C-alpha positions in Angstrom: 77.4 -22.3 20.5 80.1 -24.7 20.1 83.6 -25.1 18.7 83.2 -27.3 15.5 85.6 -27.8 12.9 87.9 -24.7 14.0 84.5 -22.6 14.0 82.0 -21.3 16.3 78.8 -23.1 15.7 75.2 -22.7 17.0 73.6 -26.0 18.4 70.3 -24.7 18.5 68.6 -21.4 17.9 65.3 -22.1 19.7 64.9 -26.0 20.2 66.0 -29.4 18.1 62.4 -30.1 17.5 61.2 -26.7 16.3 63.7 -26.7 14.1 63.4 -29.9 12.4 59.9 -29.7 12.2 60.3 -26.4 10.4 62.4 -28.5 7.9 60.5 -30.9 7.3 56.9 -28.9 6.7 58.2 -25.1 5.6 61.9 -24.2 5.4 65.1 -24.4 7.6 67.9 -22.2 6.8 71.4 -23.1 7.7 74.7 -21.7 8.1 77.1 -24.2 6.7 80.2 -21.2 5.5 82.3 -23.7 7.8 82.5 -26.8 5.1 85.6 -26.4 2.7 85.2 -25.0 -0.3 87.9 -25.3 -3.3 88.3 -24.3 -7.1 90.1 -25.9 -9.3 90.4 -24.8 -12.9 93.1 -24.9 -15.5 93.4 -27.3 -18.8 94.7 -29.6 -16.7 91.8 -30.0 -13.5 89.9 -32.9 -15.1 92.7 -35.2 -15.0 94.4 -34.2 -11.9 90.5 -34.7 -9.7 90.0 -38.1 -11.6 93.5 -39.3 -10.3 92.7 -38.2 -6.5 88.8 -38.8 -6.2 87.0 -41.9 -6.4 84.2 -40.9 -9.0 84.7 -40.2 -12.9 85.1 -36.8 -13.3 85.7 -36.5 -16.8 82.0 -37.7 -17.5 80.9 -34.6 -15.1 79.1 -32.0 -17.3 78.5 -28.3 -17.2 75.9 -28.0 -14.1 76.2 -31.6 -12.7 77.4 -32.3 -9.1 78.8 -35.6 -8.0 79.1 -37.1 -4.6 82.7 -38.4 -4.3 85.1 -39.4 -1.7 88.7 -39.3 -1.1 90.5 -42.7 0.1 93.8 -43.6 1.5 95.9 -46.3 -0.1 94.2 -48.9 2.0 90.6 -48.1 0.6 89.7 -46.4 3.9 87.6 -43.0 3.5 89.3 -40.1 4.2 86.5 -37.4 3.4 83.2 -37.3 1.3 82.6 -34.7 -0.8 80.9 -33.1 -3.5 82.5 -32.2 -6.9 80.7 -29.9 -9.7 81.4 -28.6 -12.8 80.0 -24.9 -13.4 80.3 -22.5 -16.0 81.1 -19.1 -15.0 78.1 -16.5 -14.9 80.5 -13.6 -16.6 81.4 -15.9 -19.5 85.0 -16.8 -18.4 85.0 -20.0 -18.7 84.7 -23.4 -16.5 85.8 -24.4 -13.2 85.3 -27.5 -10.8 84.4 -26.9 -7.2 84.8 -29.2 -4.2 82.8 -29.0 -1.0 84.3 -30.8 2.1 84.0 -31.9 5.5 84.8 -28.7 7.5 87.0 -31.2 10.7 88.6 -32.6 7.2 89.5 -29.2 5.5 93.1 -29.1 6.2 93.7 -33.0 5.9 92.0 -32.6 2.4 93.9 -29.4 1.5 97.3 -31.0 2.2 96.1 -34.3 0.5 95.4 -32.5 -2.7 98.8 -30.3 -2.2 100.3 -33.8 -2.1 99.4 -35.2 -5.3 99.5 -31.8 -6.9 103.1 -31.3 -7.6 104.8 -28.9 -9.3 105.4 -31.3 -12.4 101.8 -31.8 -12.3 100.2 -28.4 -11.8 102.6 -26.6 -14.0 102.5 -29.2 -16.7 102.4 -26.9 -20.1 99.5 -27.1 -21.5 97.7 -28.7 -18.9 98.1 -26.7 -15.4 96.2 -26.8 -12.5 95.1 -24.0 -10.0 93.7 -24.7 -7.1 92.4 -21.6 -4.7 90.3 -22.6 -1.1 87.8 -19.7 -0.9 86.4 -20.9 2.3 86.6 -17.7 3.6 86.1 -15.4 0.7 82.8 -17.5 0.2 79.7 -17.9 2.5 77.1 -20.5 2.0 73.8 -21.2 3.3 71.9 -24.2 2.8 68.1 -23.5 2.6 66.1 -26.7 2.6 62.5 -28.0 3.0 59.3 -28.3 0.5 59.0 -24.1 0.4 62.7 -23.5 -0.1 62.1 -22.9 -3.8 58.5 -20.3 -2.9 61.1 -18.7 -0.4 64.4 -18.3 -2.6 63.0 -17.4 -5.9 62.2 -14.1 -5.3 66.1 -13.4 -4.7 67.9 -15.2 -7.4 67.6 -14.0 -10.9 67.7 -17.4 -12.4 64.6 -20.3 -12.6 65.1 -22.6 -9.8 62.1 -25.2 -10.8 64.5 -26.6 -13.6 67.6 -27.0 -11.7 67.7 -31.1 -11.3 68.8 -32.7 -7.9 72.7 -32.9 -7.9 72.7 -29.7 -10.4 73.7 -26.4 -9.9 74.9 -23.1 -11.5 75.9 -19.3 -11.3 73.5 -16.7 -11.0 73.5 -12.9 -9.0 70.9 -11.8 -6.7 67.9 -9.7 -7.8 68.8 -7.6 -4.7 71.3 -5.1 -6.1 72.9 -7.9 -8.7 75.7 -9.6 -6.5 77.5 -13.1 -7.8 76.0 -16.3 -6.3 76.0 -19.8 -6.9 73.2 -21.9 -6.1 73.5 -26.0 -6.0 70.5 -28.4 -5.3 71.8 -31.1 -3.1 70.8 -31.2 0.4 71.9 -33.3 3.5 68.5 -33.3 5.5 66.4 -36.0 3.6 64.3 -32.7 1.7 64.5 -30.8 -1.6 66.9 -27.5 -1.1 69.5 -25.5 -1.9 72.6 -23.9 -1.0 73.7 -20.5 -1.7 77.2 -19.6 -2.0 78.0 -16.2 -2.1 80.8 -13.5 -1.5 81.1 -13.4 2.4 80.8 -9.5 2.8 76.7 -9.8 1.6 76.1 -12.9 3.5 74.9 -11.1 6.7 72.5 -8.9 4.7 71.3 -11.8 2.5 70.4 -14.2 5.3 68.4 -11.5 7.1 66.2 -11.0 4.0 65.9 -14.7 3.7 64.9 -15.4 7.5 62.6 -11.6 6.9 61.1 -13.1 3.8 60.5 -16.9 5.7 58.7 -15.5 8.2 55.5 -16.1 6.8 56.5 -19.2 5.5 57.1 -20.9 8.7 60.7 -20.5 8.0 63.5 -21.2 11.3 67.5 -20.8 11.7 68.7 -24.3 12.3 71.8 -25.1 14.4 73.9 -28.5 14.3 71.3 -30.2 16.1 68.7 -30.3 14.2 71.0 -30.7 11.1 72.1 -34.0 12.9 68.1 -35.7 13.6 67.6 -34.4 10.1 70.6 -36.4 8.4 70.0 -39.6 10.7 66.4 -40.0 9.4 67.2 -39.6 5.8 70.4 -42.5 6.8 72.9 -40.4 5.6 76.2 -41.1 6.8 78.6 -38.3 8.9 82.2 -38.8 8.4 83.6 -39.5 12.0 80.6 -41.6 12.7 79.9 -43.9 10.0 82.9 -43.1 7.9 86.9 -43.1 8.8 90.2 -43.7 7.7 89.3 -47.7 8.9 85.8 -47.9 7.4 85.8 -49.1 3.7 83.0 -47.6 1.3 81.8 -51.3 0.7 81.1 -51.0 4.4 79.4 -48.1 4.7 77.3 -49.0 1.4 79.2 -46.4 -0.8 80.2 -48.5 -3.8 78.1 -46.2 -5.8 80.5 -43.9 -5.2 83.4 -45.8 -7.0 85.0 -45.9 -10.1 87.0 -48.3 -10.1 87.8 -49.1 -13.8 88.8 -45.5 -14.8 92.2 -43.6 -13.7 94.0 -45.1 -10.9 93.6 -43.1 -7.4 94.7 -43.6 -4.1 93.0 -47.3 -2.8 92.1 -48.1 -6.2 93.8 -51.2 -6.3 92.9 -52.1 -2.5 89.5 -51.2 -3.3 89.4 -53.8 -6.1 90.7 -56.4 -4.0 88.0 -55.5 -1.0 85.0 -55.6 -3.8 85.8 -59.7 -4.0 86.4 -60.3 -0.1 83.7 -60.7 2.3 82.9 -58.0 4.7 83.8 -58.2 7.9 81.0 -55.6 8.9 78.4 -53.8 7.3 76.2 -50.4 8.1 72.7 -51.3 8.9 70.0 -49.5 10.5 68.2 -50.1 14.0 64.5 -49.4 15.7 64.8 -49.3 19.5 62.0 -51.2 20.5 62.2 -49.2 24.2 61.7 -45.1 24.4 65.9 -45.0 25.3 67.8 -43.8 22.3 70.9 -45.5 21.6 74.1 -43.3 21.2 77.3 -43.3 19.4 79.1 -46.3 21.0 77.2 -48.2 22.4 78.1 -52.0 21.8 75.5 -54.0 19.8 74.3 -57.8 20.7 73.0 -60.8 19.3 72.3 -63.6 21.9 74.4 -62.4 24.5 77.3 -62.1 22.2 78.8 -58.7 21.3 78.6 -58.3 17.6 78.8 -54.4 16.6 78.7 -51.2 17.7 76.4 -47.6 17.0 77.4 -45.1 14.8 74.9 -42.8 15.3 71.4 -42.8 17.3 68.5 -40.0 18.0 65.0 -39.9 18.6 63.6 -38.9 15.4 61.3 -36.1 15.7 59.3 -37.2 12.5 59.3 -40.9 13.7 58.2 -40.3 16.9 60.8 -43.4 18.1 64.9 -43.9 18.6 66.9 -44.9 16.0 70.5 -45.7 15.0 72.9 -46.6 12.8 75.9 -49.2 13.3 77.7 -51.6 12.2 77.4 -55.4 12.6 78.7 -58.9 10.4 76.7 -58.9 7.2 74.8 -62.3 9.1 73.4 -60.0 11.4 72.4 -57.3 9.1 68.9 -58.4 7.5 66.0 -56.2 8.1 64.0 -58.4 10.9 66.9 -59.2 12.8 66.8 -58.9 16.3 69.4 -57.7 18.7 70.0 -55.3 21.5 72.4 -52.4 22.3 74.1 -51.7 25.5 72.8 -48.5 26.8 74.5 -47.7 30.2 74.9 -51.0 31.2 71.5 -52.0 30.4 70.4 -54.6 27.1 67.4 -52.7 25.2 66.0 -54.5 22.2 66.0 -53.8 19.0 65.3 -54.7 15.5 67.0 -53.8 12.1 65.0 -52.2 9.5 65.3 -50.9 6.1 67.1 -47.4 5.7 66.4 -44.5 4.9 63.9 -44.2 8.2 62.3 -41.8 6.6 61.9 -40.4 3.0 60.0 -37.3 1.7 57.0 -37.9 -0.3 57.5 -36.5 -4.1 
């Protein structure tokens, strides 16, 4: 167990490799209750979110979820997040929900509150109410090719028709308690996130695990979560994203809606879009067995050109992989370079991302 974003989190339950392989071949269950969960409701919620987030919130239809960013005035990434619009299962209207990184929850809430001034929040006919439900809701990620098989007996709604990056409110078949089911994921596999009232979480997750034993299900910790997302080339805040790194450098320009409503950093990002990038994210495959780690320096011909942002030994691929940043002229697949690992130059090559892609 380690401290992570103000929560105590398991690094592993059995072994990182066992948990990783279970997620790739069967199903892995991860407690992701540490992720911040915010509700925005009221007639002005859409307009407000459109003025803060980088995606086009107004075009989100009920049931849809989008990956978005919070950026600062210089275009740096404050956080990456998910924003969705759901109908209440009880028939009580709609609301937007936003899921943010645990380590950034306090910072993100402060940003939202900074922009949610009384004049905006209480504007007649366009009121906005923000509610932090992180403590009231638990959230469990159920990831892997057998995730539907595991979850369906517990969920009233039919899971199969739910499209990727969609979700809905429904209820559990066991007791009829409320739950929210979304189909996103951070592992490179198909899967779901189940939000539920915190006081029923222990009972429900125990039931999930018992039902999952015959399927090969395993609980997974932070270790496997990291190796899974790295194989899928998914960027992580604090590694591939920061207040000093802009979306173009990471390859996240698809998450920008620069021709819509103004948001913090929009003008800076418009300017950056037309300029040469000083660095860009790359995928690396190490030629030797030692994995490169965060902070290792990248060299070409004896000249330092970049740095490693994340690295690991990939259990599925059985080879060391890494992501990092170099100038664009050194970013093409096939580019030979070296990484300084504890004072030794280890050969590596730039490869296309993602490193791993599941077979549908």
